[in-house]
MARSELO-507203 format. One record per residue (C-alpha): chain; residue in one letter; x, y, z. Coordinates in pm, 1 decimal. Layout:
N
<r mol="A" type="a" px="X" py="Y" pz="Z"/>
...
// end
This chain:
293
<r mol="A" type="m" px="3327.6" py="17031.9" pz="459.7"/>
<r mol="A" type="e" px="3688.3" py="17110.9" pz="470.5"/>
<r mol="A" type="i" px="3939.5" py="16831.2" pz="402.3"/>
<r mol="A" type="q" px="4289.0" py="16881.4" pz="622.5"/>
<r mol="A" type="s" px="4459.2" py="16562.0" pz="518.3"/>
<r mol="A" type="m" px="4451.1" py="16313.1" pz="311.6"/>
<r mol="A" type="r" px="4358.2" py="16049.7" pz="575.7"/>
<r mol="A" type="e" px="4060.3" py="16264.0" pz="604.4"/>
<r mol="A" type="l" px="4007.6" py="16295.2" pz="257.2"/>
<r mol="A" type="i" px="3982.2" py="15912.9" pz="231.9"/>
<r mol="A" type="d" px="3741.7" py="15851.2" pz="481.7"/>
<r mol="A" type="a" px="3463.9" py="16179.3" pz="345.3"/>
<r mol="A" type="c" px="3530.8" py="15960.9" pz="-6.8"/>
<r mol="A" type="e" px="3423.0" py="15650.2" pz="161.4"/>
<r mol="A" type="r" px="3188.3" py="15757.8" pz="383.0"/>
<r mol="A" type="e" px="2955.3" py="15996.3" pz="109.8"/>
<r mol="A" type="h" px="3055.1" py="15735.4" pz="-159.6"/>
<r mol="A" type="r" px="3228.0" py="15943.2" pz="-391.3"/>
<r mol="A" type="s" px="3539.7" py="16060.1" pz="-588.4"/>
<r mol="A" type="i" px="3832.8" py="16241.1" pz="-524.8"/>
<r mol="A" type="g" px="3715.8" py="16488.4" pz="-805.5"/>
<r mol="A" type="d" px="3342.3" py="16518.8" pz="-675.9"/>
<r mol="A" type="m" px="3469.8" py="16631.7" pz="-337.9"/>
<r mol="A" type="m" px="3633.3" py="16879.3" pz="-443.2"/>
<r mol="A" type="l" px="3358.9" py="16986.0" pz="-643.2"/>
<r mol="A" type="m" px="3144.7" py="16986.7" pz="-390.2"/>
<r mol="A" type="m" px="3356.7" py="17155.3" pz="-164.4"/>
<r mol="A" type="e" px="3437.6" py="17435.9" pz="-422.1"/>
<r mol="A" type="v" px="3048.4" py="17461.8" pz="-455.4"/>
<r mol="A" type="k" px="2997.7" py="17526.8" pz="-112.9"/>
<r mol="A" type="r" px="3287.3" py="17744.1" pz="-88.2"/>
<r mol="A" type="s" px="3195.1" py="17928.9" pz="-384.4"/>
<r mol="A" type="g" px="2852.8" py="17958.0" pz="-348.3"/>
<r mol="A" type="k" px="2833.2" py="17902.4" pz="-763.6"/>
<r mol="A" type="d" px="2634.1" py="17606.9" pz="-853.6"/>
<r mol="A" type="r" px="2780.1" py="17255.5" pz="-1038.5"/>
<r mol="A" type="e" px="2774.5" py="17399.5" pz="-1384.7"/>
<r mol="A" type="t" px="2911.3" py="17724.2" pz="-1328.4"/>
<r mol="A" type="i" px="3207.1" py="17544.2" pz="-1169.7"/>
<r mol="A" type="i" px="3248.4" py="17302.5" pz="-1424.8"/>
<r mol="A" type="g" px="3211.3" py="17489.8" pz="-1694.8"/>
<r mol="A" type="m" px="3507.5" py="17733.7" pz="-1538.1"/>
<r mol="A" type="m" px="3694.9" py="17397.4" pz="-1554.1"/>
<r mol="A" type="e" px="3640.1" py="17297.5" pz="-1863.4"/>
<r mol="A" type="e" px="3819.3" py="17639.6" pz="-1921.0"/>
<r mol="A" type="r" px="4091.9" py="17575.4" pz="-1824.3"/>
<r mol="A" type="l" px="4129.9" py="17221.1" pz="-1983.9"/>
<r mol="A" type="l" px="4107.5" py="17419.3" pz="-2279.6"/>
<r mol="A" type="k" px="4383.8" py="17640.0" pz="-2218.8"/>
<r mol="A" type="m" px="4604.2" py="17308.5" pz="-2154.3"/>
<r mol="A" type="k" px="4484.1" py="17267.2" pz="-2479.0"/>
<r mol="A" type="e" px="4572.3" py="17506.2" pz="-2624.3"/>
<r mol="A" type="a" px="4894.0" py="17467.8" pz="-2451.6"/>
<r mol="A" type="v" px="5004.5" py="17151.1" pz="-2601.8"/>
<r mol="A" type="e" px="4876.1" py="17217.9" pz="-2955.8"/>
<r mol="A" type="c" px="5103.6" py="17580.4" pz="-2982.9"/>
<r mol="A" type="g" px="5389.7" py="17361.8" pz="-2835.4"/>
<r mol="A" type="i" px="5380.7" py="17060.7" pz="-3005.8"/>
<r mol="A" type="k" px="5365.8" py="17275.5" pz="-3363.0"/>
<r mol="A" type="d" px="5673.1" py="17563.5" pz="-3296.6"/>
<r mol="A" type="s" px="6007.8" py="17475.8" pz="-3253.9"/>
<r mol="A" type="s" px="6108.6" py="17812.0" pz="-3151.8"/>
<r mol="A" type="a" px="6362.7" py="17934.1" pz="-2886.8"/>
<r mol="A" type="a" px="6202.7" py="18090.0" pz="-2619.5"/>
<r mol="A" type="p" px="6357.6" py="18505.4" pz="-2570.1"/>
<r mol="A" type="s" px="6628.0" py="18315.9" pz="-2400.0"/>
<r mol="A" type="g" px="6703.0" py="18144.2" pz="-2647.5"/>
<r mol="A" type="i" px="6790.1" py="17875.5" pz="-2369.1"/>
<r mol="A" type="s" px="6473.6" py="17617.7" pz="-2465.9"/>
<r mol="A" type="g" px="6226.9" py="17577.9" pz="-2686.6"/>
<r mol="A" type="g" px="6217.8" py="17315.9" pz="-3015.1"/>
<r mol="A" type="d" px="6268.4" py="17035.3" pz="-2821.8"/>
<r mol="A" type="a" px="5893.1" py="16904.7" pz="-2813.6"/>
<r mol="A" type="v" px="5872.0" py="16899.3" pz="-3197.9"/>
<r mol="A" type="k" px="6207.1" py="16684.8" pz="-3213.4"/>
<r mol="A" type="m" px="6011.3" py="16463.9" pz="-2927.3"/>
<r mol="A" type="n" px="5706.1" py="16466.8" pz="-3153.2"/>
<r mol="A" type="d" px="5900.9" py="16366.6" pz="-3437.7"/>
<r mol="A" type="y" px="6108.6" py="16109.8" pz="-3324.5"/>
<r mol="A" type="m" px="5780.9" py="15953.7" pz="-3157.6"/>
<r mol="A" type="n" px="5673.7" py="15947.4" pz="-3499.0"/>
<r mol="A" type="q" px="5935.6" py="15738.2" pz="-3631.0"/>
<r mol="A" type="g" px="5863.8" py="15464.6" pz="-3383.2"/>
<r mol="A" type="k" px="6207.1" py="15480.3" pz="-3183.9"/>
<r mol="A" type="s" px="6069.8" py="15578.4" pz="-2853.5"/>
<r mol="A" type="l" px="6208.6" py="15326.5" pz="-2628.0"/>
<r mol="A" type="s" px="5908.8" py="15459.7" pz="-2341.7"/>
<r mol="A" type="g" px="5552.9" py="15314.1" pz="-2474.0"/>
<r mol="A" type="n" px="5299.2" py="15543.4" pz="-2616.4"/>
<r mol="A" type="y" px="5192.2" py="15669.8" pz="-2266.4"/>
<r mol="A" type="i" px="5480.3" py="15777.2" pz="-2148.7"/>
<r mol="A" type="s" px="5638.9" py="15931.5" pz="-2479.8"/>
<r mol="A" type="n" px="5319.9" py="16083.5" pz="-2556.8"/>
<r mol="A" type="a" px="5313.2" py="16284.2" pz="-2178.2"/>
<r mol="A" type="m" px="5686.4" py="16363.7" pz="-2221.2"/>
<r mol="A" type="t" px="5617.8" py="16554.2" pz="-2534.5"/>
<r mol="A" type="f" px="5288.8" py="16719.8" pz="-2417.6"/>
<r mol="A" type="s" px="5489.4" py="16803.4" pz="-2128.1"/>
<r mol="A" type="l" px="5741.1" py="17016.9" pz="-2335.1"/>
<r mol="A" type="a" px="5522.4" py="17169.3" pz="-2564.8"/>
<r mol="A" type="t" px="5305.9" py="17293.0" pz="-2260.2"/>
<r mol="A" type="s" px="5623.7" py="17421.8" pz="-2086.0"/>
<r mol="A" type="e" px="5772.9" py="17539.8" pz="-2376.1"/>
<r mol="A" type="n" px="5493.6" py="17743.9" pz="-2471.3"/>
<r mol="A" type="n" px="5526.0" py="17932.4" pz="-2149.8"/>
<r mol="A" type="a" px="5893.2" py="17995.2" pz="-2192.7"/>
<r mol="A" type="r" px="5788.6" py="18158.8" pz="-2476.2"/>
<r mol="A" type="m" px="5515.9" py="18413.8" pz="-2284.2"/>
<r mol="A" type="g" px="5221.0" py="18150.3" pz="-2399.1"/>
<r mol="A" type="v" px="4938.5" py="18088.9" pz="-2205.1"/>
<r mol="A" type="i" px="4941.8" py="17815.8" pz="-1941.1"/>
<r mol="A" type="v" px="4780.6" py="17656.1" pz="-1609.1"/>
<r mol="A" type="a" px="4929.6" py="17671.0" pz="-1335.3"/>
<r mol="A" type="t" px="4905.7" py="17333.5" pz="-1167.1"/>
<r mol="A" type="p" px="5031.9" py="17418.4" pz="-997.5"/>
<r mol="A" type="t" px="5277.4" py="17720.9" pz="-1047.6"/>
<r mol="A" type="a" px="5380.4" py="17795.3" pz="-1391.2"/>
<r mol="A" type="g" px="5728.6" py="17568.3" pz="-1353.5"/>
<r mol="A" type="a" px="5549.0" py="17272.6" pz="-1304.1"/>
<r mol="A" type="a" px="5253.4" py="17319.1" pz="-1569.7"/>
<r mol="A" type="g" px="5364.1" py="17141.7" pz="-1775.2"/>
<r mol="A" type="i" px="5291.3" py="16770.2" pz="-1595.6"/>
<r mol="A" type="l" px="4939.3" py="16764.9" pz="-1539.0"/>
<r mol="A" type="p" px="4855.0" py="16840.2" pz="-1953.7"/>
<r mol="A" type="g" px="5132.7" py="16572.8" pz="-2036.0"/>
<r mol="A" type="v" px="4890.1" py="16332.9" pz="-1864.3"/>
<r mol="A" type="l" px="4595.5" py="16384.8" pz="-1913.8"/>
<r mol="A" type="f" px="4605.5" py="16420.5" pz="-2295.2"/>
<r mol="A" type="s" px="4848.2" py="16116.6" pz="-2336.7"/>
<r mol="A" type="l" px="4534.4" py="15947.6" pz="-2141.3"/>
<r mol="A" type="h" px="4302.5" py="16093.4" pz="-2417.1"/>
<r mol="A" type="k" px="4552.7" py="16042.7" pz="-2671.3"/>
<r mol="A" type="n" px="4563.4" py="15619.2" pz="-2584.6"/>
<r mol="A" type="d" px="4307.1" py="15586.2" pz="-2401.7"/>
<r mol="A" type="g" px="4008.6" py="15798.0" pz="-2574.8"/>
<r mol="A" type="t" px="3994.7" py="15914.4" pz="-2210.8"/>
<r mol="A" type="p" px="3665.3" py="16154.8" pz="-2300.8"/>
<r mol="A" type="f" px="3715.9" py="16530.1" pz="-2205.9"/>
<r mol="A" type="k" px="3417.0" py="16550.1" pz="-1987.8"/>
<r mol="A" type="e" px="3683.1" py="16295.0" pz="-1769.7"/>
<r mol="A" type="l" px="3963.0" py="16494.5" pz="-1799.9"/>
<r mol="A" type="v" px="3770.6" py="16775.7" pz="-1649.0"/>
<r mol="A" type="m" px="3715.7" py="16573.3" pz="-1299.0"/>
<r mol="A" type="g" px="4063.8" py="16451.1" pz="-1321.8"/>
<r mol="A" type="l" px="4142.4" py="16882.1" pz="-1298.2"/>
<r mol="A" type="f" px="3910.6" py="16818.3" pz="-977.7"/>
<r mol="A" type="t" px="4080.5" py="16526.3" pz="-868.1"/>
<r mol="A" type="a" px="4421.2" py="16719.8" pz="-923.1"/>
<r mol="A" type="s" px="4299.0" py="17060.7" pz="-768.3"/>
<r mol="A" type="m" px="4205.7" py="16824.8" pz="-437.3"/>
<r mol="A" type="l" px="4529.8" py="16636.1" pz="-387.5"/>
<r mol="A" type="g" px="4694.0" py="16972.4" pz="-431.1"/>
<r mol="A" type="y" px="4435.8" py="17138.4" pz="-220.9"/>
<r mol="A" type="v" px="4583.7" py="16920.4" pz="54.7"/>
<r mol="A" type="i" px="4948.8" py="16956.6" pz="-41.9"/>
<r mol="A" type="a" px="4923.3" py="17313.1" pz="-105.3"/>
<r mol="A" type="n" px="4790.7" py="17380.0" pz="326.6"/>
<r mol="A" type="r" px="5014.8" py="17122.0" pz="485.0"/>
<r mol="A" type="s" px="5297.3" py="17191.8" pz="290.3"/>
<r mol="A" type="f" px="5412.8" py="17441.9" pz="24.8"/>
<r mol="A" type="i" px="5428.7" py="17494.7" pz="-346.6"/>
<r mol="A" type="s" px="5653.1" py="17679.5" pz="-415.0"/>
<r mol="A" type="g" px="6026.3" py="17640.4" pz="-523.2"/>
<r mol="A" type="a" px="6155.6" py="17966.9" pz="-341.8"/>
<r mol="A" type="a" px="6010.8" py="17808.4" pz="5.2"/>
<r mol="A" type="g" px="6070.9" py="17419.6" pz="-15.9"/>
<r mol="A" type="g" px="6299.4" py="17361.3" pz="-355.3"/>
<r mol="A" type="c" px="6137.7" py="17186.3" pz="-682.5"/>
<r mol="A" type="q" px="6059.6" py="16885.5" pz="-454.2"/>
<r mol="A" type="a" px="5763.7" py="17164.8" pz="-366.4"/>
<r mol="A" type="e" px="5675.6" py="17237.0" pz="-762.3"/>
<r mol="A" type="v" px="5769.5" py="16940.9" pz="-976.8"/>
<r mol="A" type="g" px="5710.3" py="16699.6" pz="-696.2"/>
<r mol="A" type="s" px="5395.0" py="16822.6" pz="-564.6"/>
<r mol="A" type="a" px="5239.8" py="16819.5" pz="-957.2"/>
<r mol="A" type="t" px="5382.6" py="16476.2" pz="-1015.0"/>
<r mol="A" type="a" px="5221.1" py="16330.0" pz="-711.8"/>
<r mol="A" type="m" px="4888.2" py="16551.8" pz="-829.6"/>
<r mol="A" type="a" px="4896.9" py="16364.1" pz="-1181.1"/>
<r mol="A" type="a" px="4967.0" py="16067.9" pz="-1025.4"/>
<r mol="A" type="g" px="4701.4" py="16022.1" pz="-783.3"/>
<r mol="A" type="t" px="4468.9" py="16173.1" pz="-1119.8"/>
<r mol="A" type="i" px="4622.0" py="15909.9" pz="-1333.0"/>
<r mol="A" type="v" px="4499.8" py="15633.5" pz="-1092.5"/>
<r mol="A" type="e" px="4166.1" py="15791.2" pz="-1033.8"/>
<r mol="A" type="l" px="4082.1" py="15831.5" pz="-1378.0"/>
<r mol="A" type="k" px="4167.5" py="15472.3" pz="-1450.7"/>
<r mol="A" type="g" px="3916.6" py="15347.3" pz="-1221.3"/>
<r mol="A" type="g" px="4132.3" py="15328.2" pz="-906.8"/>
<r mol="A" type="t" px="3960.0" py="15375.8" pz="-530.6"/>
<r mol="A" type="p" px="4057.2" py="15681.5" pz="-362.1"/>
<r mol="A" type="q" px="4259.2" py="15515.1" pz="-176.4"/>
<r mol="A" type="q" px="4478.3" py="15366.6" pz="-418.2"/>
<r mol="A" type="a" px="4497.8" py="15717.3" pz="-594.2"/>
<r mol="A" type="v" px="4635.9" py="15822.9" pz="-270.3"/>
<r mol="A" type="n" px="4930.9" py="15613.8" pz="-223.1"/>
<r mol="A" type="a" px="5020.1" py="15665.6" pz="-568.1"/>
<r mol="A" type="t" px="5047.7" py="16038.5" pz="-458.1"/>
<r mol="A" type="a" px="5278.4" py="15952.5" pz="-196.6"/>
<r mol="A" type="i" px="5497.5" py="15711.5" pz="-445.4"/>
<r mol="A" type="a" px="5574.4" py="15997.3" pz="-652.3"/>
<r mol="A" type="m" px="5609.1" py="16251.2" pz="-424.6"/>
<r mol="A" type="k" px="5891.7" py="16011.7" pz="-211.7"/>
<r mol="A" type="s" px="6015.9" py="16041.1" pz="-594.2"/>
<r mol="A" type="l" px="6161.5" py="16343.2" pz="-552.7"/>
<r mol="A" type="l" px="6159.5" py="16454.3" pz="-169.0"/>
<r mol="A" type="g" px="6434.1" py="16670.0" pz="-146.8"/>
<r mol="A" type="l" px="6492.4" py="16770.9" pz="-506.6"/>
<r mol="A" type="v" px="6678.5" py="17113.9" pz="-517.9"/>
<r mol="A" type="c" px="6507.7" py="17430.5" pz="-698.8"/>
<r mol="A" type="d" px="6835.6" py="17613.6" pz="-914.8"/>
<r mol="A" type="p" px="6694.1" py="17730.1" pz="-1240.1"/>
<r mol="A" type="v" px="6966.6" py="17839.0" pz="-1464.0"/>
<r mol="A" type="a" px="7072.2" py="18232.1" pz="-1470.7"/>
<r mol="A" type="g" px="6677.6" py="18273.4" pz="-1270.6"/>
<r mol="A" type="l" px="6444.0" py="18182.2" pz="-1531.7"/>
<r mol="A" type="v" px="6206.2" py="17853.2" pz="-1522.1"/>
<r mol="A" type="e" px="6368.4" py="17697.5" pz="-1790.0"/>
<r mol="A" type="v" px="6678.3" py="17453.3" pz="-1712.6"/>
<r mol="A" type="p" px="6665.5" py="17225.9" pz="-1595.1"/>
<r mol="A" type="c" px="6281.0" py="17289.8" pz="-1534.0"/>
<r mol="A" type="i" px="6112.8" py="17217.6" pz="-1860.5"/>
<r mol="A" type="k" px="6298.1" py="16863.3" pz="-1834.2"/>
<r mol="A" type="r" px="6201.8" py="16801.8" pz="-1484.1"/>
<r mol="A" type="n" px="5867.5" py="16809.6" pz="-1583.5"/>
<r mol="A" type="v" px="5886.7" py="16582.1" pz="-1860.5"/>
<r mol="A" type="i" px="6051.4" py="16308.0" pz="-1597.8"/>
<r mol="A" type="g" px="5749.2" py="16415.7" pz="-1383.7"/>
<r mol="A" type="t" px="5545.3" py="16270.4" pz="-1590.9"/>
<r mol="A" type="s" px="5732.6" py="15894.5" pz="-1640.4"/>
<r mol="A" type="i" px="5723.9" py="15909.8" pz="-1244.7"/>
<r mol="A" type="a" px="5383.2" py="16007.4" pz="-1213.5"/>
<r mol="A" type="f" px="5269.4" py="15700.2" pz="-1436.9"/>
<r mol="A" type="s" px="5475.3" py="15484.4" pz="-1251.4"/>
<r mol="A" type="a" px="5364.3" py="15586.7" pz="-907.7"/>
<r mol="A" type="a" px="5027.2" py="15477.4" pz="-1056.8"/>
<r mol="A" type="d" px="5075.4" py="15153.4" pz="-1197.3"/>
<r mol="A" type="m" px="5250.3" py="15021.4" pz="-887.6"/>
<r mol="A" type="s" px="4961.7" py="15182.3" pz="-700.2"/>
<r mol="A" type="l" px="4702.2" py="14995.4" pz="-903.5"/>
<r mol="A" type="a" px="4885.6" py="14692.7" pz="-901.6"/>
<r mol="A" type="g" px="4802.9" py="14702.3" pz="-511.6"/>
<r mol="A" type="i" px="5144.8" py="14833.1" pz="-429.3"/>
<r mol="A" type="e" px="5126.5" py="15040.4" pz="-89.4"/>
<r mol="A" type="s" px="5376.9" py="15317.9" pz="2.4"/>
<r mol="A" type="r" px="5480.8" py="15214.5" pz="347.3"/>
<r mol="A" type="i" px="5481.9" py="15559.0" pz="494.8"/>
<r mol="A" type="p" px="5135.7" py="15726.4" pz="460.1"/>
<r mol="A" type="c" px="5095.7" py="16010.3" pz="184.8"/>
<r mol="A" type="d" px="5015.3" py="16263.3" pz="493.6"/>
<r mol="A" type="e" px="5400.3" py="16189.6" pz="641.3"/>
<r mol="A" type="v" px="5520.7" py="16190.1" pz="343.8"/>
<r mol="A" type="i" px="5392.1" py="16576.9" pz="310.1"/>
<r mol="A" type="e" px="5541.6" py="16668.0" pz="623.3"/>
<r mol="A" type="a" px="5821.9" py="16504.5" pz="545.9"/>
<r mol="A" type="m" px="5878.1" py="16733.2" pz="211.0"/>
<r mol="A" type="y" px="5798.2" py="17008.1" pz="472.2"/>
<r mol="A" type="r" px="6075.0" py="16978.9" pz="680.4"/>
<r mol="A" type="v" px="6353.8" py="16890.8" pz="401.3"/>
<r mol="A" type="g" px="6241.7" py="17206.9" pz="265.4"/>
<r mol="A" type="k" px="6223.0" py="17434.6" pz="573.2"/>
<r mol="A" type="e" px="6603.6" py="17242.6" pz="619.5"/>
<r mol="A" type="m" px="6706.4" py="17323.8" pz="254.5"/>
<r mol="A" type="p" px="6953.0" py="17586.0" pz="232.0"/>
<r mol="A" type="r" px="6834.3" py="17941.8" pz="37.5"/>
<r mol="A" type="t" px="7069.4" py="17890.9" pz="-222.3"/>
<r mol="A" type="l" px="6897.2" py="17572.5" pz="-334.3"/>
<r mol="A" type="r" px="6590.2" py="17762.7" pz="-329.5"/>
<r mol="A" type="e" px="6482.9" py="17923.2" pz="-631.6"/>
<r mol="A" type="t" px="6777.8" py="18180.2" pz="-615.3"/>
<r mol="A" type="a" px="6994.3" py="18067.5" pz="-871.7"/>
<r mol="A" type="l" px="7321.7" py="18075.8" pz="-614.8"/>
<r mol="A" type="g" px="7353.5" py="17647.7" pz="-621.4"/>
<r mol="A" type="g" px="7317.0" py="17354.6" pz="-822.6"/>
<r mol="A" type="l" px="7282.1" py="17357.7" pz="-1159.6"/>
<r mol="A" type="a" px="7294.7" py="17773.5" pz="-1189.2"/>
<r mol="A" type="t" px="7629.9" py="17783.8" pz="-1026.8"/>
<r mol="A" type="t" px="7802.8" py="17507.2" pz="-1302.8"/>
<r mol="A" type="e" px="8024.7" py="17683.4" pz="-1543.0"/>
<r mol="A" type="t" px="7763.2" py="17637.0" pz="-1826.2"/>
<r mol="A" type="g" px="7504.5" py="17821.4" pz="-1635.2"/>
<r mol="A" type="k" px="7719.8" py="18108.9" pz="-1506.2"/>
<r mol="A" type="q" px="7805.5" py="18174.0" pz="-1856.8"/>
<r mol="A" type="v" px="7436.4" py="18204.6" pz="-1975.8"/>
<r mol="A" type="k" px="7387.5" py="18454.6" pz="-1755.4"/>
<r mol="A" type="e" px="7621.9" py="18656.3" pz="-1815.3"/>
<r mol="A" type="r" px="7506.9" py="18642.5" pz="-2190.0"/>
<r mol="A" type="l" px="7118.9" py="18722.8" pz="-2077.3"/>
<r mol="A" type="f" px="7259.1" py="18975.2" pz="-1844.4"/>
<r mol="A" type="c" px="7556.5" py="19152.7" pz="-1978.8"/>
<r mol="A" type="r" px="7763.0" py="19083.0" pz="-1619.3"/>
<r mol="A" type="k" px="7937.5" py="18883.2" pz="-1439.0"/>
<r mol="A" type="s" px="7814.9" py="18664.8" pz="-1133.3"/>
// end
């Protein structure tokens, strides 16, 4: 069956006695005609690419070709190792791994778009933080990717995941929502709790604009990925505590769509507004492209 809404997803999970990740896997088997083992193997390859991106980024202090990003993952990792982190290991590790992935992307390394390249740091950040701090095995992380895929599938089909279409709420917002629901499922929460976390996370980033400096997916995108990891954990904690979203997740997604449609073109990945048009932002653009804006 095709899942069209979060309500349908919850109902299907309860009827089939399956997790969200299981529902995505089952749906993919039916849609693709491939067997479960083949599809799981393909997802394992994506998890390994995420792992490589984290490992490359956490050791590389070099700047991206633009010169406006790079080296922050190394700084964050050093800071953590000194025991200075205020956020605790879960969030601080997730922040570090998110930086590593996003910086690897800026250096033209291989990443997995989740759901886009500009938001690719959030899901690896939370997954490998759970792996490091809880010992969550790779087999479960792979199923977590199916969970995130299902949540992202519904969001993409009811709204959008592109910054050009709906602002950064559609990229970092969607990725954070996907990550929050995934954390809940990996920690043993119900499908309803996972969807609640998805809603809480998305509400927290509703209206976020897309204003990349010089049109590059680096500033402020990379640090927004980092903040997304902390919001994902916060939303997951609230949901696991039994706190519900007062606005149903499907309605939150619809609100995100409406906000994106109403958002001015200047704030939708055109680099014509927001931080891109600050004095420093304009100077960066001029330096990189040798022309005044």
